[in-house]
Backbone as CSV, one residue per row, in Angstrom:
resi,resn,N_x,N_y,N_z,CA_x,CA_y,CA_z,C_x,C_y,C_z
1,ALA,-25.945,-6.620,20.238,-25.228,-5.480,20.798,-25.966,-4.188,20.486
2,ALA,-26.453,-4.048,19.247,-27.157,-2.827,18.864,-28.375,-2.611,19.745
3,ALA,-29.128,-3.680,20.002,-30.322,-3.567,20.845,-29.943,-3.181,22.268
4,THR,-28.857,-3.747,22.765,-28.393,-3.408,24.115,-27.979,-1.954,24.203
5,PHE,-27.184,-1.497,23.225,-26.724,-0.115,23.234,-27.894,0.857,23.126
6,SER,-28.915,0.485,22.366,-30.055,1.378,22.160,-30.855,1.587,23.442
7,ARG,-30.701,0.670,24.412,-31.439,0.794,25.669,-30.629,1.473,26.769
8,LEU,-29.338,1.726,26.507,-28.499,2.341,27.526,-28.861,3.810,27.725
9,LYS,-28.848,4.237,28.960,-29.001,5.651,29.243,-27.678,6.340,28.906
10,PRO,-27.714,7.651,28.636,-26.484,8.347,28.223,-25.268,8.085,29.103
11,ALA,-25.433,8.154,30.425,-24.287,7.948,31.318,-23.725,6.542,31.182
12,ALA,-24.609,5.571,31.091,-24.164,4.184,30.925,-23.506,3.984,29.572
13,ALA,-24.020,4.651,28.552,-23.437,4.543,27.214,-22.026,5.107,27.208
14,GLU,-21.811,6.223,27.897,-20.482,6.815,27.949,-19.494,5.889,28.659
15,ALA,-19.939,5.253,29.722,-19.073,4.307,30.430,-18.734,3.118,29.545
16,ALA,-19.735,2.632,28.814,-19.509,1.484,27.929,-18.567,1.831,26.789
17,ALA,-18.673,3.057,26.281,-17.852,3.464,25.137,-16.378,3.500,25.475
18,GLU,-16.035,3.612,26.754,-14.633,3.663,27.153,-13.946,2.300,27.094
19,GLY,-14.700,1.234,26.939,-14.065,-0.072,26.892,-14.943,-1.156,26.315
20,PRO,-15.956,-1.616,27.059,-16.768,-2.747,26.602,-17.394,-2.551,25.232
21,ALA,-17.970,-1.394,24.986,-18.627,-1.162,23.703,-17.623,-1.184,22.559
22,ALA,-16.470,-0.578,22.789,-15.446,-0.555,21.749,-14.975,-1.965,21.419
23,VAL,-14.829,-2.789,22.432,-14.404,-4.174,22.217,-15.437,-4.930,21.398
24,VAL,-16.723,-4.723,21.728,-17.794,-5.385,20.973,-17.792,-4.927,19.522
25,LEU,-17.643,-3.632,19.310,-17.634,-3.104,17.944,-16.433,-3.619,17.161
26,GLU,-15.269,-3.644,17.791,-14.076,-4.150,17.114,-14.248,-5.618,16.738
27,SER,-14.883,-6.381,17.614,-15.114,-7.793,17.333,-16.033,-7.956,16.129
28,GLY,-17.108,-7.173,16.091,-18.045,-7.266,14.982,-17.448,-6.764,13.686
29,LEU,-16.770,-5.613,13.756,-16.168,-5.043,12.555,-15.007,-5.884,12.048
30,GLY,-14.398,-6.681,12.940,-13.261,-7.505,12.541,-13.625,-8.903,12.103
31,ALA,-14.920,-9.199,12.039,-15.341,-10.562,11.688,-14.876,-10.962,10.297
32,ARG,-14.966,-10.054,9.357,-14.550,-10.370,7.984,-13.073,-10.708,7.927
33,GLU,-12.269,-9.926,8.627,-10.831,-10.167,8.636,-10.499,-11.496,9.306
34,ALA,-11.153,-11.770,10.442,-10.857,-12.983,11.197,-11.225,-14.242,10.427
35,SER,-12.257,-14.154,9.594,-12.736,-15.340,8.881,-12.429,-15.289,7.389
36,ALA,-11.479,-14.449,7.001,-11.203,-14.236,5.582,-10.810,-15.512,4.847
37,ARG,-10.176,-16.440,5.538,-9.698,-17.657,4.880,-10.658,-18.842,5.029
38,SER,-11.796,-18.593,5.636,-12.736,-19.689,5.873,-13.785,-19.752,4.776
39,SER,-13.915,-20.901,4.142,-14.908,-21.068,3.075,-16.283,-21.395,3.642
40,SER,-16.378,-21.555,4.949,-17.646,-21.933,5.562,-18.557,-20.735,5.805
41,HIS,-18.037,-19.513,5.546,-18.824,-18.313,5.772,-19.154,-17.655,4.437
42,SER,-20.418,-17.352,4.234,-20.854,-16.753,2.977,-20.729,-15.242,3.029
43,ALA,-20.839,-14.620,1.854,-20.822,-13.162,1.782,-21.985,-12.576,2.564
44,ALA,-23.111,-13.284,2.563,-24.289,-12.810,3.296,-24.024,-12.776,4.798
45,ALA,-23.257,-13.753,5.293,-22.933,-13.789,6.716,-22.065,-12.596,7.099
46,PHE,-21.071,-12.301,6.270,-20.232,-11.144,6.534,-21.053,-9.862,6.507
47,ALA,-21.936,-9.758,5.526,-22.772,-8.564,5.391,-23.648,-8.366,6.616
48,ALA,-24.173,-9.458,7.160,-25.036,-9.375,8.336,-24.264,-8.861,9.547
49,VAL,-23.018,-9.337,9.711,-22.197,-8.878,10.834,-21.831,-7.406,10.653
50,ASP,-21.453,-7.033,9.446,-21.129,-5.630,9.168,-22.317,-4.723,9.490
51,ASP,-23.500,-5.136,9.053,-24.709,-4.339,9.281,-25.001,-4.197,10.770
52,ALA,-24.838,-5.294,11.507,-25.105,-5.261,12.943,-24.134,-4.331,13.663
53,ALA,-22.856,-4.384,13.272,-21.858,-3.514,13.894,-22.144,-2.050,13.576
54,ALA,-22.540,-1.785,12.339,-22.874,-0.412,11.948,-24.062,0.099,12.743
55,THR,-25.074,-0.748,12.918,-26.253,-0.364,13.699,-25.885,-0.089,15.148
56,ALA,-24.974,-0.899,15.686,-24.521,-0.701,17.061,-23.812,0.641,17.220
57,LEU,-22.983,0.993,16.239,-22.280,2.269,16.312,-23.272,3.431,16.291
58,VAL,-24.273,3.341,15.428,-25.282,4.398,15.355,-26.046,4.497,16.673
59,SER,-26.369,3.354,17.258,-27.091,3.352,18.538,-26.288,4.063,19.623
60,LEU,-24.972,3.815,19.635,-24.123,4.499,20.608,-24.031,5.990,20.307
61,ALA,-23.904,6.327,19.039,-23.772,7.732,18.651,-24.965,8.559,19.106
62,GLU,-26.133,7.943,19.104,-27.345,8.655,19.493,-27.435,8.875,20.992
63,ARG,-26.559,8.222,21.760,-26.628,8.327,23.217,-25.395,8.938,23.859
64,LEU,-24.379,9.155,23.076,-23.137,9.677,23.635,-23.018,11.183,23.429
65,ALA,-22.370,11.826,24.377,-21.999,13.221,24.200,-20.861,13.287,23.177
66,GLU,-20.556,14.487,22.728,-19.578,14.658,21.653,-18.211,14.083,21.996
67,ALA,-17.686,14.388,23.165,-16.322,13.961,23.524,-16.165,12.443,23.579
68,PRO,-17.049,11.709,24.280,-16.880,10.254,24.304,-17.096,9.592,22.953
69,PHE,-17.997,10.155,22.135,-18.185,9.560,20.811,-16.961,9.812,19.930
70,ALA,-16.390,11.004,20.023,-15.166,11.302,19.270,-14.041,10.361,19.690
71,ALA,-13.953,10.080,20.980,-12.920,9.155,21.468,-13.152,7.749,20.936
72,LEU,-14.420,7.331,20.858,-14.752,6.010,20.332,-14.383,5.911,18.852
73,VAL,-14.724,6.930,18.091,-14.394,6.937,16.661,-12.881,6.902,16.470
74,ALA,-12.165,7.684,17.266,-10.700,7.704,17.155,-10.115,6.329,17.438
75,ARG,-10.657,5.644,18.424,-10.167,4.302,18.753,-10.431,3.343,17.600
76,LEU,-11.610,3.409,17.017,-11.953,2.508,15.915,-11.114,2.795,14.675
77,VAL,-10.845,4.069,14.418,-10.007,4.429,13.277,-8.595,3.875,13.466
78,GLY,-8.040,4.027,14.673,-6.712,3.490,14.941,-6.667,1.982,14.819
79,TRP,-7.705,1.334,15.318,-7.799,-0.131,15.238,-7.848,-0.592,13.783
80,ALA,-8.635,0.093,12.948,-8.747,-0.296,11.540,-7.447,-0.021,10.795
81,ALA,-6.822,1.114,11.071,-5.602,1.496,10.364,-4.469,0.517,10.621
82,GLN,-4.453,-0.119,11.773,-3.390,-1.079,12.098,-3.351,-2.231,11.096
83,ALA,-4.481,-2.554,10.506,-4.548,-3.686,9.570,-4.227,-3.283,8.138
84,GLY,-4.032,-1.998,7.887,-3.722,-1.538,6.538,-4.895,-0.814,5.915
85,PRO,-4.646,0.115,4.983,-5.692,0.978,4.434,-6.705,0.292,3.529
86,THR,-6.428,-0.938,3.116,-7.398,-1.641,2.266,-7.823,-2.967,2.900
87,SER,-7.765,-3.032,4.212,-8.070,-4.275,4.921,-9.565,-4.473,5.116
88,GLY,-9.921,-5.663,5.559,-11.311,-5.941,5.892,-11.811,-5.062,7.025
89,ARG,-10.914,-4.700,7.938,-11.296,-3.805,9.029,-11.747,-2.457,8.483
90,VAL,-10.998,-1.948,7.522,-11.331,-0.644,6.940,-12.656,-0.728,6.187
91,ALA,-12.864,-1.830,5.469,-14.135,-2.017,4.762,-15.302,-1.995,5.735
92,ALA,-15.147,-2.685,6.855,-16.214,-2.742,7.852,-16.409,-1.394,8.537
93,LEU,-15.308,-0.720,8.855,-15.407,0.575,9.525,-16.167,1.578,8.660
94,PHE,-15.848,1.625,7.365,-16.504,2.616,6.519,-17.958,2.263,6.226
95,ALA,-18.317,0.996,6.367,-19.734,0.646,6.312,-20.452,1.263,7.510
96,ALA,-19.805,1.208,8.676,-20.382,1.797,9.887,-20.418,3.316,9.792
97,VAL,-19.363,3.904,9.267,-19.312,5.358,9.096,-20.418,5.819,8.144
98,SER,-20.602,5.074,7.075,-21.652,5.406,6.109,-23.031,5.360,6.754
99,ALA,-23.268,4.328,7.561,-24.553,4.201,8.248,-24.762,5.341,9.237
100,ALA,-23.696,5.704,9.947,-23.799,6.802,10.912,-24.067,8.124,10.213
101,ALA,-23.401,8.362,9.095,-23.613,9.605,8.350,-25.036,9.678,7.809
102,GLU,-25.560,8.534,7.367,-26.917,8.491,6.835,-27.944,8.761,7.933
103,ARG,-27.711,8.211,9.108,-28.678,8.335,10.199,-28.580,9.689,10.910
104,LEU,-27.359,10.139,11.158,-27.153,11.349,11.957,-27.067,12.617,11.127
105,ARG,-26.885,12.457,9.823,-26.837,13.587,8.892,-25.785,14.623,9.321
106,SER,-26.162,15.876,9.440,-25.206,16.947,9.720,-24.549,16.802,11.087
107,VAL,-25.198,16.083,12.003,-24.621,15.882,13.337,-23.313,15.090,13.241
108,PHE,-23.222,14.218,12.238,-22.033,13.378,12.113,-20.880,14.102,11.415
109,ALA,-21.165,15.200,10.721,-20.151,15.863,9.900,-18.842,16.153,10.639
110,PRO,-18.869,16.692,11.862,-17.584,16.952,12.537,-16.763,15.696,12.781
111,PHE,-17.437,14.563,12.992,-16.719,13.318,13.266,-16.142,12.714,11.990
112,ALA,-16.695,13.112,10.841,-16.163,12.611,9.575,-14.718,13.046,9.371
113,ARG,-14.336,14.151,9.980,-12.948,14.598,9.882,-11.984,13.555,10.450
114,GLN,-12.452,12.797,11.416,-11.578,11.818,12.068,-11.224,10.645,11.158
115,VAL,-12.027,10.404,10.142,-11.752,9.285,9.242,-11.115,9.745,7.936
116,LEU,-10.893,11.049,7.788,-10.421,11.589,6.514,-9.067,11.025,6.103
117,ASP,-8.097,11.014,7.026,-6.757,10.529,6.666,-6.794,9.061,6.253
118,LEU,-7.573,8.250,6.960,-7.675,6.834,6.610,-8.383,6.668,5.272
119,ALA,-9.394,7.488,5.015,-10.095,7.426,3.726,-9.151,7.750,2.577
120,LEU,-8.354,8.777,2.735,-7.398,9.142,1.691,-6.353,8.053,1.495
121,ALA,-5.896,7.462,2.595,-4.911,6.385,2.491,-5.479,5.204,1.716
122,CYS,-6.753,4.895,1.953,-7.398,3.795,1.240,-7.498,4.094,-0.248
123,LEU,-7.964,5.280,-0.592,-8.200,5.616,-2.001,-6.906,5.853,-2.771
124,GLU,-5.853,6.234,-2.083,-4.577,6.488,-2.750,-3.724,5.232,-2.890
125,THR,-4.147,4.145,-2.257,-3.405,2.894,-2.368,-3.689,2.227,-3.714
126,GLU,-2.652,1.842,-4.388,-2.792,1.161,-5.671,-3.077,-0.319,-5.433
127,ILE,-4.215,-0.778,-5.912,-4.589,-2.189,-5.768,-4.054,-2.951,-6.966
128,VAL,-3.220,-3.934,-6.707,-2.550,-4.653,-7.793,-2.854,-6.146,-7.723
129,ALA,-2.898,-6.763,-8.890,-3.095,-8.209,-8.957,-1.856,-8.897,-8.406
130,VAL,-2.060,-10.024,-7.739,-0.937,-10.760,-7.160,-0.943,-12.191,-7.662
131,GLU,0.246,-12.755,-7.708,0.369,-14.147,-8.136,-0.316,-15.049,-7.123
132,GLY,-1.126,-15.950,-7.606,-1.838,-16.852,-6.714,-3.243,-16.386,-6.407
133,GLY,-3.653,-15.254,-7.030,-5.021,-14.788,-6.820,-5.215,-14.194,-5.446
134,GLU,-6.480,-14.133,-5.024,-6.795,-13.484,-3.758,-6.143,-14.182,-2.585
135,ASP,-6.124,-15.510,-2.567,-5.513,-16.221,-1.450,-4.030,-15.913,-1.344
136,GLY,-3.394,-15.743,-2.506,-1.973,-15.453,-2.499,-1.655,-14.092,-1.921
137,GLY,-2.625,-13.169,-1.981,-2.372,-11.832,-1.485,-2.983,-11.563,-0.142
138,ALA,-3.763,-12.470,0.384,-4.477,-12.209,1.640,-3.526,-11.937,2.783
139,ALA,-2.432,-12.706,2.838,-1.504,-12.533,3.952,-0.789,-11.200,3.886
140,ALA,-0.635,-10.661,2.656,0.072,-9.394,2.492,-0.847,-8.190,2.593
141,ALA,-2.135,-8.417,2.676,-3.083,-7.311,2.652,-2.903,-6.366,3.820
142,ALA,-2.459,-6.892,4.954,-2.309,-6.050,6.139,-1.010,-5.248,6.113
143,ALA,-0.154,-5.493,5.103,1.118,-4.785,5.058,1.381,-4.248,3.655
144,PRO,0.670,-3.181,3.250,0.867,-2.602,1.929,2.327,-2.223,1.718
145,LYS,2.791,-2.339,0.483,4.185,-2.070,0.177,4.322,-0.717,-0.508
146,ARG,5.523,-0.145,-0.419,5.833,1.094,-1.091,6.621,0.760,-2.351
147,ARG,6.194,1.313,-3.491,6.831,0.985,-4.753,7.244,2.257,-5.484
148,ARG,8.467,2.257,-6.016,8.943,3.397,-6.790,9.120,3.012,-8.257
149,ARG,9.026,4.028,-9.118,9.324,3.788,-10.524,10.784,3.386,-10.655
150,ALA,11.056,2.465,-11.559,12.416,1.932,-11.660,13.008,2.142,-13.048
151,ASP,12.668,3.273,-13.717,13.204,3.474,-15.061,14.545,4.196,-15.046
152,GLY,15.033,4.540,-13.847,16.361,5.125,-13.746,16.424,6.602,-14.060
153,SER,15.304,7.233,-14.363,15.314,8.631,-14.745,15.348,9.538,-13.517
154,ALA,15.701,10.820,-13.764,15.691,11.783,-12.669,14.277,11.966,-12.148
155,ALA,13.291,11.917,-13.061,11.895,12.068,-12.656,11.486,10.933,-11.739
156,ALA,12.007,9.746,-12.055,11.664,8.596,-11.231,12.203,8.763,-9.823
157,ALA,13.390,9.329,-9.714,13.994,9.515,-8.402,13.202,10.502,-7.558
158,ALA,12.538,11.451,-8.240,11.776,12.466,-7.529,10.333,12.053,-7.279
159,THR,9.930,10.921,-7.863,8.551,10.478,-7.730,8.316,9.824,-6.372
160,PRO,7.329,10.275,-5.602,7.078,9.656,-4.295,6.708,8.191,-4.451
161,ALA,7.017,7.426,-3.429,6.678,6.011,-3.454,5.165,5.850,-3.478
162,THR,4.717,4.822,-4.187,3.294,4.519,-4.266,2.984,3.349,-3.354
163,THR,1.970,3.484,-2.533,1.564,2.381,-1.676,0.733,1.411,-2.501
164,THR,1.071,0.131,-2.422,0.317,-0.879,-3.150,-0.258,-1.898,-2.181
165,ALA,-1.331,-2.543,-2.615,-1.951,-3.592,-1.815,-2.507,-4.646,-2.754
166,PRO,-2.567,-5.911,-2.317,-3.091,-6.980,-3.167,-4.559,-6.762,-3.517
167,ALA,-4.942,-7.237,-4.697,-6.318,-7.079,-5.174,-7.213,-8.147,-4.554
168,THR,-7.566,-7.963,-3.311,-8.470,-8.875,-2.624,-9.880,-8.301,-2.637
169,THR,-10.850,-9.148,-2.312,-12.226,-8.674,-2.200,-12.324,-7.571,-1.156
170,ALA,-11.621,-7.745,-0.043,-11.649,-6.743,1.030,-11.114,-5.404,0.548
171,ALA,-10.072,-5.431,-0.283,-9.478,-4.185,-0.762,-10.460,-3.395,-1.617
172,TRP,-11.122,-4.078,-2.541,-12.101,-3.395,-3.394,-13.313,-2.961,-2.586
173,LEU,-13.708,-3.773,-1.612,-14.853,-3.410,-0.776,-14.518,-2.196,0.086
174,ALA,-13.287,-2.154,0.585,-12.856,-0.997,1.371,-12.935,0.270,0.536
175,ARG,-12.498,0.184,-0.702,-12.543,1.367,-1.576,-13.983,1.791,-1.854
176,LEU,-14.840,0.843,-2.177,-16.243,1.159,-2.444,-16.890,1.834,-1.243
177,ARG,-16.702,1.241,-0.079,-17.360,1.766,1.115,-16.761,3.092,1.552
178,THR,-15.486,3.302,1.292,-14.869,4.586,1.605,-15.491,5.694,0.761
179,VAL,-15.627,5.457,-0.527,-16.246,6.453,-1.411,-17.688,6.709,-0.986
180,ARG,-18.395,5.657,-0.660,-19.800,5.804,-0.246,-19.912,6.614,1.044
181,ALA,-19.023,6.347,1.998,-19.060,7.077,3.264,-18.727,8.551,3.055
182,LEU,-17.726,8.829,2.221,-17.383,10.216,1.934,-18.536,10.936,1.243
183,HIS,-19.193,10.241,0.342,-20.339,10.829,-0.351,-21.415,11.255,0.643
184,ARG,-21.722,10.382,1.571,-22.778,10.709,2.533,-22.342,11.807,3.494
185,ALA,-21.087,11.781,3.898,-20.588,12.822,4.790,-20.663,14.192,4.116
186,LEU,-20.324,14.236,2.834,-20.390,15.492,2.090,-21.836,15.902,1.818
187,LEU,-22.671,14.926,1.514,-24.062,15.200,1.162,-24.818,15.859,2.301
188,TYR,-24.565,15.405,3.521,-25.343,15.883,4.662,-24.618,16.954,5.478
189,ASP,-23.504,17.439,4.991,-22.748,18.454,5.723,-23.282,19.843,5.381
190,ALA,-24.438,20.165,5.906,-25.094,21.429,5.577,-24.322,22.632,6.101
191,GLY,-23.647,22.487,7.234,-22.973,23.629,7.833,-21.504,23.770,7.506
192,GLY,-20.948,22.868,6.717,-19.540,22.946,6.363,-18.594,22.477,7.448
193,ALA,-19.090,21.695,8.399,-18.226,21.200,9.474,-17.195,20.209,8.956
194,PHE,-17.517,19.529,7.839,-16.595,18.572,7.239,-15.998,19.113,5.943
195,ALA,-16.854,19.577,5.064,-16.414,19.978,3.721,-15.974,21.438,3.672
196,ASP,-14.945,21.777,4.431,-14.383,23.116,4.316,-13.431,23.140,3.119
197,PRO,-12.970,24.301,2.689,-12.108,24.370,1.496,-10.879,23.472,1.564
198,GLY,-10.263,23.369,2.743,-9.075,22.537,2.862,-9.369,21.070,2.641
199,THR,-10.486,20.600,3.202,-10.873,19.197,3.035,-11.211,18.903,1.584
200,VAL,-11.957,19.802,0.960,-12.332,19.612,-0.444,-11.094,19.563,-1.327
201,ALA,-10.122,20.414,-1.033,-8.889,20.433,-1.826,-8.136,19.111,-1.721
202,ARG,-8.198,18.481,-0.560,-7.543,17.185,-0.381,-8.326,16.059,-1.055
203,LEU,-9.640,16.143,-0.982,-10.476,15.058,-1.476,-10.657,15.064,-2.994
204,LEU,-10.773,16.252,-3.578,-11.178,16.342,-4.975,-10.300,15.548,-5.938
205,PRO,-8.979,15.718,-5.923,-8.171,14.953,-6.886,-8.222,13.445,-6.655
206,VAL,-8.336,13.053,-5.396,-8.384,11.626,-5.095,-9.702,11.018,-5.567
207,LEU,-10.809,11.724,-5.345,-12.104,11.218,-5.796,-12.198,11.214,-7.317
208,VAL,-11.670,12.239,-7.957,-11.684,12.277,-9.431,-10.894,11.112,-9.997
209,ALA,-9.783,10.760,-9.333,-8.953,9.644,-9.798,-9.716,8.325,-9.798
210,GLN,-10.749,8.207,-8.935,-11.515,6.959,-8.872,-12.383,6.760,-10.113
211,LEU,-12.560,7.816,-10.904,-13.404,7.726,-12.098,-12.670,7.102,-13.278
212,GLY,-11.349,7.073,-13.219,-10.578,6.560,-14.331,-10.459,5.052,-14.308
213,PRO,-10.035,4.456,-15.441,-9.818,3.013,-15.482,-8.686,2.619,-14.564
214,GLY,-8.889,1.511,-13.845,-7.846,1.051,-12.925,-7.606,2.051,-11.816
215,ALA,-8.694,2.629,-11.268,-8.565,3.684,-10.273,-7.742,3.226,-9.095
216,GLY,-6.963,4.163,-8.546,-6.170,3.869,-7.367,-4.827,4.548,-7.479
217,GLY,-4.389,5.176,-6.414,-3.111,5.858,-6.460,-3.151,6.940,-7.505
218,GLU,-2.327,6.820,-8.575,-2.257,7.815,-9.627,-3.082,7.387,-10.824
219,GLY,-4.206,6.683,-10.567,-5.054,6.254,-11.652,-4.702,4.894,-12.169
220,ARG,-3.829,4.190,-11.437,-3.447,2.856,-11.860,-4.086,1.858,-10.961
221,GLY,-3.952,0.587,-11.270,-4.418,-0.456,-10.368,-5.197,-1.467,-11.076
């Protein structure tokens, strides 16, 4: 797909981005999720598919005008978010975002805003161990739960619910790749198209929380 997209002329790329290209990218980015329960696929196989999908996205980005590429990114973000903030889809999407930020540098900065809410949702989700190990939590990974403190105190009643997700490989990979993608988006944002004061104010406490033990949510997990 990446090789095909790289040969498309701009007009053809824009037409493809409205449907066929997005379907191909979703298929590639969703490979990890679709085969999560299969022992016949190695980590290397998943990595190869992720890399190919990321390369395809970059190839399209280099040929699309701003509006159609923004629409493509928005579609992919919505598609990934449907599976939950720590899903395999999110892990794959942020691998592609990271590759695009690395290749396009400051050109990608405005589009990084489109993934900000999903990135924050991923990093603020508390990853918790589940009974039965990773297999026991795989089915629940797409539906993170909201959890409140249950000590009966007034403070507990005022405490916002914490989103939790099972401690699967995909969940930790999603977090790693989200941090990596944000790092690259910030690193190459020379003009401040992404890292304006408001964005930094939202990101800073969440990124600092990742430095603590059991990072996630309020530093737990």
